[in-house]
C-alpha positions as CSV (number, residue, x, y, z in Angstrom):
1,M,-37.4,4.1,16.5
2,Q,-36.5,0.5,15.7
3,A,-39.3,-2.0,15.9
4,K,-37.1,-3.9,18.4
5,D,-37.0,-0.9,20.8
6,R,-40.7,-0.4,20.5
7,E,-41.5,-4.0,21.4
8,I,-39.1,-4.0,24.4
9,L,-40.9,-0.9,25.8
10,R,-44.4,-2.3,25.2
11,T,-43.5,-5.6,26.8
12,L,-42.1,-3.9,29.9
13,A,-45.1,-1.5,30.0
14,K,-47.5,-4.5,30.0
15,E,-45.7,-6.0,33.0
16,V,-45.9,-2.7,34.9
17,A,-49.6,-2.2,34.0
18,E,-50.4,-5.7,35.3
19,I,-48.8,-4.9,38.6
20,A,-50.5,-1.6,38.8
21,S,-53.9,-3.2,38.4
22,L,-53.5,-5.4,41.5
23,D,-55.9,-4.8,44.4
24,K,-52.8,-4.5,46.6
25,Q,-52.1,-1.1,45.2
26,E,-55.3,0.4,46.6
27,E,-54.8,-1.4,49.9
28,T,-51.3,0.2,50.2
29,I,-52.6,3.6,49.2
30,K,-55.2,3.4,52.0
31,K,-52.5,2.5,54.5
32,W,-50.4,5.5,53.5
33,K,-53.4,7.8,53.8
34,L,-54.1,6.4,57.3
35,L,-50.6,7.1,58.3
36,N,-50.7,10.7,56.8
37,D,-53.9,11.3,58.8
38,M,-52.3,10.0,62.0
39,K,-54.7,7.1,62.1
40,E,-53.9,3.6,63.4
41,V,-51.9,1.6,60.9
42,R,-48.8,-0.6,61.2
43,P,-45.4,1.1,60.5
44,M,-45.1,1.8,56.8
45,V,-41.8,1.0,55.0
46,Y,-40.2,2.4,51.9
47,I,-36.8,2.7,50.3
48,F,-35.4,5.2,47.9
49,E,-32.1,6.9,46.9
50,I,-30.9,3.5,45.8
51,P,-27.3,3.1,44.3
52,W,-28.6,2.3,40.9
53,W,-25.1,3.0,39.5
54,E,-24.0,-0.2,41.2
55,I,-27.1,-2.3,40.5
56,N,-27.0,-1.3,36.8
57,R,-23.5,-2.7,36.5
58,V,-24.0,-6.1,38.3
59,D,-27.6,-7.1,37.9
60,E,-28.8,-8.2,34.4
61,E,-32.4,-7.3,35.2
62,M,-31.3,-3.6,34.9
63,F,-29.3,-4.0,31.7
64,L,-30.8,-1.7,29.0
65,K,-31.5,-3.3,25.7
66,T,-33.0,-0.5,23.6
67,E,-30.8,1.8,21.5
68,D,-32.8,5.0,21.0
69,E,-32.0,7.6,23.6
70,R,-35.6,8.4,24.5
71,A,-36.4,4.7,24.5
72,R,-33.6,4.0,27.0
73,K,-35.0,6.6,29.4
74,M,-38.4,5.0,29.4
75,E,-36.9,1.5,29.5
76,E,-34.9,2.4,32.6
77,K,-38.0,3.8,34.4
78,F,-39.9,0.6,33.7
79,R,-37.0,-1.7,34.7
80,M,-36.6,0.3,38.0
81,I,-40.3,-0.2,38.9
82,L,-40.1,-3.9,38.0
83,Y,-36.9,-4.4,39.9
84,L,-38.2,-2.7,43.1
85,W,-41.5,-4.6,42.9
86,K,-39.7,-7.9,42.6
87,H,-37.0,-7.5,45.2
88,V,-37.9,-4.6,47.6
89,P,-41.6,-3.9,47.2
90,M,-42.4,-3.2,50.9
91,D,-45.1,-0.5,50.9
92,M,-44.4,0.6,47.3
93,V,-47.3,1.8,45.1
94,V,-47.2,1.2,41.4
95,E,-49.3,3.8,39.6
96,P,-51.4,2.7,36.5
97,Y,-50.0,5.4,34.2
98,Y,-46.7,6.7,32.8
99,T,-45.8,10.3,33.6
100,V,-44.2,13.0,31.4
101,P,-43.5,16.6,32.3
102,K,-46.5,19.0,31.7
103,C,-43.8,21.4,30.4
104,I,-40.1,21.7,30.2
105,V,-39.1,24.3,32.8
106,H,-36.0,26.5,32.4
107,N,-34.1,28.6,35.0
108,L,-35.7,26.8,37.9
109,F,-33.4,27.2,40.9
110,D,-31.2,29.4,38.9
111,F,-30.2,31.9,41.7
112,G,-27.4,33.5,39.7
113,L,-24.6,31.5,41.3
114,T,-23.1,28.2,40.1
115,V,-21.6,25.6,42.5
116,E,-17.9,25.6,42.2
117,R,-16.2,22.6,43.7
118,D,-13.4,20.0,43.5
119,L,-14.6,16.4,43.3
120,I,-13.1,13.3,44.7
121,P,-14.7,10.5,42.6
122,F,-16.2,7.4,44.1
123,D,-15.7,3.9,42.7
124,G,-14.0,4.7,39.5
125,G,-16.0,7.8,38.9
126,I,-19.4,6.2,39.4
127,G,-21.5,6.9,42.4
128,V,-21.5,9.6,45.1
129,P,-18.4,11.8,45.1
130,S,-16.9,13.8,47.9
131,S,-16.9,17.6,47.3
132,H,-14.8,20.5,48.4
133,Y,-16.8,23.7,47.7
134,I,-15.1,26.9,46.7
135,P,-16.7,29.9,48.6
136,Q,-18.4,32.5,46.5
137,I,-20.1,34.5,49.2
138,K,-17.8,35.8,52.0
139,D,-19.4,39.1,53.2
140,E,-22.4,41.3,52.8
141,S,-21.3,42.8,49.5
142,D,-21.6,39.3,48.0
143,I,-25.2,38.8,49.0
144,E,-26.4,40.7,46.0
145,K,-25.1,37.9,43.8
146,I,-28.2,35.9,44.8
147,K,-30.9,36.5,42.2
148,T,-34.5,35.5,41.8
149,P,-34.9,32.8,39.2
150,Q,-36.8,34.0,36.1
151,I,-38.7,30.9,35.0
152,W,-39.9,30.2,31.5
153,C,-41.6,27.1,30.1
154,D,-41.3,25.2,26.8
155,Y,-44.6,23.5,26.2
156,N,-43.8,22.4,22.7
157,E,-41.0,20.0,23.7
158,A,-43.2,18.6,26.5
159,E,-46.0,18.0,24.0
160,K,-43.7,16.1,21.7
161,E,-42.7,13.9,24.7
162,Y,-46.3,13.3,25.5
163,E,-47.3,12.4,21.9
164,W,-44.3,10.1,21.6
165,A,-45.0,8.2,24.9
166,S,-48.7,8.0,24.1
167,E,-48.0,6.4,20.8
168,I,-45.6,3.8,22.3
169,L,-47.9,2.9,25.1
170,N,-51.2,3.1,23.2
171,G,-53.6,0.4,24.5
172,I,-51.4,-0.5,27.5
173,M,-51.5,2.4,29.9
174,P,-52.4,6.1,29.8
175,V,-49.8,8.8,29.7
176,K,-50.2,11.6,32.2
177,K,-48.8,15.1,32.1
178,Q,-47.5,15.9,35.5
179,G,-45.9,18.9,37.2
180,H,-44.5,19.2,40.7
181,T,-46.4,17.1,43.2
182,S,-44.9,18.8,46.3
183,F,-42.8,21.8,47.0
184,Q,-39.6,21.7,49.0
185,F,-36.5,23.7,49.7
186,A,-33.3,23.4,51.6
187,P,-31.8,26.9,51.6
188,W,-29.0,26.0,54.1
189,D,-28.0,23.1,51.9
190,I,-27.4,25.6,49.1
191,L,-25.7,28.3,51.3
192,V,-23.0,25.9,52.5
193,M,-22.1,25.2,48.8
194,W,-21.7,29.0,48.2
195,C,-20.1,29.8,51.6
196,D,-17.3,28.2,53.6
197,P,-19.2,25.7,55.8
198,G,-17.1,26.2,58.9
199,Q,-17.0,29.9,58.6
200,I,-20.8,30.3,58.1
201,L,-21.4,28.3,61.3
202,L,-19.0,30.7,63.2
203,D,-20.9,33.6,61.6
204,L,-24.1,32.5,63.4
205,A,-22.4,33.8,66.6
206,M,-19.8,36.2,65.3
207,R,-21.7,37.9,62.4
208,P,-25.5,37.3,63.1
209,D,-26.7,40.3,61.2
210,Y,-24.8,39.2,58.1
211,V,-26.3,35.7,58.3
212,H,-29.8,37.1,58.7
213,K,-29.4,39.2,55.6
214,L,-28.0,36.2,53.7
215,I,-30.7,33.7,54.6
216,D,-33.4,36.3,54.1
217,R,-32.2,37.1,50.6
218,L,-32.2,33.4,49.5
219,V,-35.6,32.6,51.1
220,T,-37.1,35.7,49.5
221,A,-35.8,34.5,46.1
222,Y,-37.3,31.0,46.8
223,C,-40.7,32.5,47.7
224,D,-40.7,34.7,44.6
225,M,-39.8,31.6,42.5
226,L,-42.7,29.7,44.2
227,D,-45.1,32.4,43.1
228,Q,-43.9,32.1,39.6
229,M,-44.4,28.3,39.6
230,L,-47.9,28.8,40.9
231,K,-48.8,31.4,38.3
232,L,-47.4,29.1,35.5
233,N,-49.5,26.2,36.9
234,L,-46.4,24.0,37.3
235,F,-48.0,21.8,40.1
236,S,-50.1,18.7,39.9
237,P,-51.9,16.4,42.3
238,G,-49.6,14.2,44.3
239,G,-48.8,10.9,42.5
240,G,-47.1,9.2,45.4
241,Y,-47.9,8.4,49.0
242,Y,-44.5,8.5,50.7
243,T,-42.5,10.9,52.8
244,V,-42.1,13.7,50.2
245,G,-44.8,12.6,47.8
246,G,-48.5,13.3,47.5
247,G,-51.3,11.4,49.2
248,L,-52.4,14.6,50.9
249,S,-55.7,13.8,52.5
250,F,-58.2,16.4,53.6
251,T,-59.3,15.1,57.0
252,D,-58.3,18.3,58.7
253,Q,-57.3,20.5,55.8
254,L,-59.7,21.4,52.9
255,P,-63.2,20.3,52.3
256,Q,-63.1,17.7,49.5
257,Q,-65.6,19.6,47.4
258,D,-63.2,22.6,47.3
259,Y,-60.5,20.5,45.7
260,N,-59.9,21.0,42.0
261,P,-57.2,18.8,40.5
262,D,-57.0,21.1,37.4
263,S,-56.2,24.2,39.5
264,I,-53.8,23.0,42.2
265,R,-53.1,25.4,45.0
266,L,-50.1,25.2,47.4
267,C,-52.5,24.3,50.2
268,D,-53.3,21.1,48.2
269,L,-49.7,19.9,48.5
270,W,-47.0,18.8,50.8
271,G,-44.2,21.2,51.7
272,R,-40.8,20.3,52.9
273,A,-37.7,21.9,54.3
274,M,-34.5,21.0,56.0
275,A,-31.3,22.5,57.5
276,Q,-28.9,19.6,57.5
277,I,-25.8,21.8,58.3
278,F,-27.6,22.7,61.6
279,S,-27.0,19.2,63.0
280,E,-24.9,20.6,65.9
281,V,-26.6,24.0,66.1
282,S,-28.6,24.7,69.3
283,P,-32.4,24.7,69.2
284,A,-32.4,28.5,69.7
285,M,-30.1,29.1,66.8
286,H,-32.0,26.6,64.6
287,E,-35.1,28.6,65.4
288,E,-33.5,32.0,64.7
289,F,-31.6,31.3,61.5
290,A,-33.6,28.5,59.9
291,I,-37.2,28.0,61.0
292,Q,-38.0,31.7,61.3
293,Y,-37.3,32.0,57.6
294,E,-38.4,28.5,56.4
295,K,-41.9,29.1,57.7
296,R,-42.5,31.8,55.1
297,Y,-42.3,29.1,52.5
298,L,-43.7,26.1,54.4
299,N,-46.8,27.6,55.9
300,R,-48.3,27.9,52.4
301,A,-48.5,24.1,52.2
302,G,-51.4,21.8,53.1
303,L,-49.2,19.6,55.2
304,V,-45.5,19.8,56.0
305,Y,-42.7,17.3,56.3
306,Y,-39.6,18.7,58.1
307,G,-36.0,17.5,58.2
308,C,-33.6,15.1,56.7
309,C,-30.2,14.0,58.1
310,E,-30.1,16.6,61.0
311,P,-31.0,15.1,64.3
312,L,-34.2,16.8,65.5
313,H,-35.2,15.0,68.7
314,N,-34.5,18.2,70.8
315,K,-36.1,20.6,68.3
316,V,-39.6,19.3,67.7
317,D,-41.4,21.9,69.8
318,I,-39.7,24.9,68.2
319,I,-40.5,23.5,64.7
320,A,-44.1,22.9,65.7
321,K,-44.4,26.4,67.2
322,H,-43.7,28.0,63.9
323,I,-45.1,25.5,61.5
324,P,-48.7,24.7,62.5
325,K,-49.3,22.3,59.5
326,L,-46.4,20.1,60.5
327,R,-47.3,16.5,60.0
328,K,-44.1,14.4,59.5
329,I,-40.7,15.0,61.1
330,S,-37.5,13.3,60.0
331,M,-35.7,11.3,62.7
332,S,-32.3,10.6,61.3
333,P,-29.9,7.7,62.3
334,W,-28.3,10.0,64.8
335,V,-31.4,10.8,66.9
336,N,-32.2,9.7,70.4
337,I,-35.2,7.5,69.5
338,K,-36.8,7.7,72.9
339,K,-36.6,11.5,73.2
340,G,-37.7,11.9,69.6
341,Y,-40.8,9.7,70.0
342,E,-41.7,11.3,73.4
343,S,-41.8,14.7,71.6
344,T,-43.8,13.5,68.6
345,E,-46.1,10.9,70.1
346,G,-49.7,11.5,69.1
347,R,-48.7,14.8,67.4
348,F,-46.7,13.9,64.3
349,V,-45.6,11.0,62.2
350,F,-42.2,9.8,63.3
351,S,-40.3,9.4,60.0
352,F,-37.4,7.1,61.0
353,K,-34.3,6.9,58.8
354,P,-32.3,3.7,59.5
355,N,-28.5,3.9,59.2
356,P,-27.5,2.9,55.6
357,A,-24.0,2.4,56.7
358,F,-25.0,-1.1,57.9
359,L,-25.3,-2.0,54.2
360,A,-21.9,-0.8,53.3
361,T,-19.5,-2.9,55.5
362,K,-16.9,-4.5,53.3
363,D,-17.1,-8.3,53.9
364,K,-20.8,-8.8,54.6
365,W,-23.5,-6.4,55.6
366,D,-24.2,-5.8,59.3
367,K,-27.6,-7.4,59.6
368,E,-27.6,-7.8,63.3
369,S,-26.9,-4.1,63.9
370,A,-29.6,-3.1,61.4
371,K,-32.1,-5.4,63.1
372,K,-31.2,-4.1,66.5
373,Q,-31.8,-0.5,65.4
374,I,-35.3,-1.3,64.0
375,Q,-36.2,-3.4,67.0
376,E,-35.3,-0.5,69.3
377,L,-37.6,1.8,67.3
378,L,-40.5,-0.7,67.4
379,D,-40.1,-1.3,71.2
380,I,-40.2,2.4,72.0
381,T,-43.0,3.4,69.5
382,K,-45.1,0.2,69.7
383,G,-45.5,0.8,66.0
384,K,-47.7,3.8,66.3
385,N,-47.5,6.8,63.9
386,V,-44.2,5.5,62.4
387,E,-42.7,5.2,58.9
388,I,-39.4,3.6,58.2
389,I,-37.6,5.2,55.2
390,L,-34.3,3.8,54.1
391,K,-32.4,6.4,52.1
392,D,-29.0,7.9,51.4
393,I,-27.6,4.6,50.3
394,S,-24.3,5.4,48.7
395,T,-23.2,1.8,48.3
396,V,-24.1,-1.8,48.9
397,C,-20.6,-3.0,47.9
398,H,-22.0,-4.2,44.5
399,E,-24.2,-6.7,46.3
400,P,-27.9,-5.7,45.7
401,H,-29.1,-8.7,47.7
402,R,-28.3,-6.7,50.8
403,L,-31.2,-4.5,50.0
404,W,-33.5,-7.4,49.4
405,E,-32.5,-9.0,52.8
406,W,-33.0,-5.7,54.6
407,A,-36.4,-5.2,53.1
408,E,-37.5,-8.8,53.9
409,M,-36.2,-8.5,57.5
410,V,-38.0,-5.2,58.2
411,M,-41.3,-6.2,56.7
412,E,-41.3,-9.3,58.9
413,M,-40.8,-7.1,61.9
414,V,-43.5,-4.5,61.2
415,K,-46.1,-6.9,60.1
416,K,-46.3,-8.0,63.8
417,Y,-48.2,-4.7,64.4
418,E,-51.0,-5.4,61.9
């Protein structure tokens, strides 16, 4: 590596290490744990799934200056942390270490089928494309195409990465080998890429036995893969404190003295699942064709976060009935906030997802609509057991300051509940 590249990385690492050492980090971690434990704390706010492909093209702070390929990956990680901390920190936690994989995992999520699709590129080929999926599973005879992944690990390559990063960051911050800090799956998100989406929804009513066999086969493969991951020790203590991260506290789970960070069990981690294609499916069908199968995977977790973009305000009770460790439930932009909160109040964290479309209007972003949506949430919930997670941001029309303004606006609103 050129001396120039090394110096760039070490300079950035020092900036990150300085931020990580601030007392504010521990204060924020404490707040996330209070939320995860259903204790009293103001609404927590975070943002992810940012359109870096736009920011990287228009904001000089994200322009990479190193030349070595490995150096550029590390540089980008550091620049992302620094960018977020400067412009949209909200309730972000900056960890005092740099992570590398504990091993390079092969064949993970290799179920024997590839995704075949036609793409409609976005923004000159950069960004989130639209996809037309080509069905590969059409009837029962095709179900056998779904195989159980056969995982294997390359520890040598991972060790080389660890040694390289440790040498670069020597004296600045430690390097930590890290595996998966949670386990999650979205079997229906995969099935609609292998099957015709419209047809598979009709099949729930017209060919239920076929659908049961289909989802059972994929969930069984997932569970078998999870057993392999556990046997290979591919998990690590949670490094984050957000919606799908770590921060699992043990208030009503495991006695602290039984927790061994060197031998992570699934009950030490968050689990997550979703069935986004079931947005317009009835609660009864959601229960029969999704939750009845997802619980086989999820009920091995210490705590569970359920949902993503599918509106779940009418489905909370059936989810809770089958998943006793449910702690957070996603409330997408399309939920009835009042109904959703009435069904979760005092029971679960209401994980609200603001509508990212307000950031994508062509001439200027729709600040008033975005503010109105957050105000409605706060008026109904009174700020109790709530997190606000902005995600799925496909575009900000090449104007990153829209994100900055959204973050500043929302933090001003939630701090009234401190």
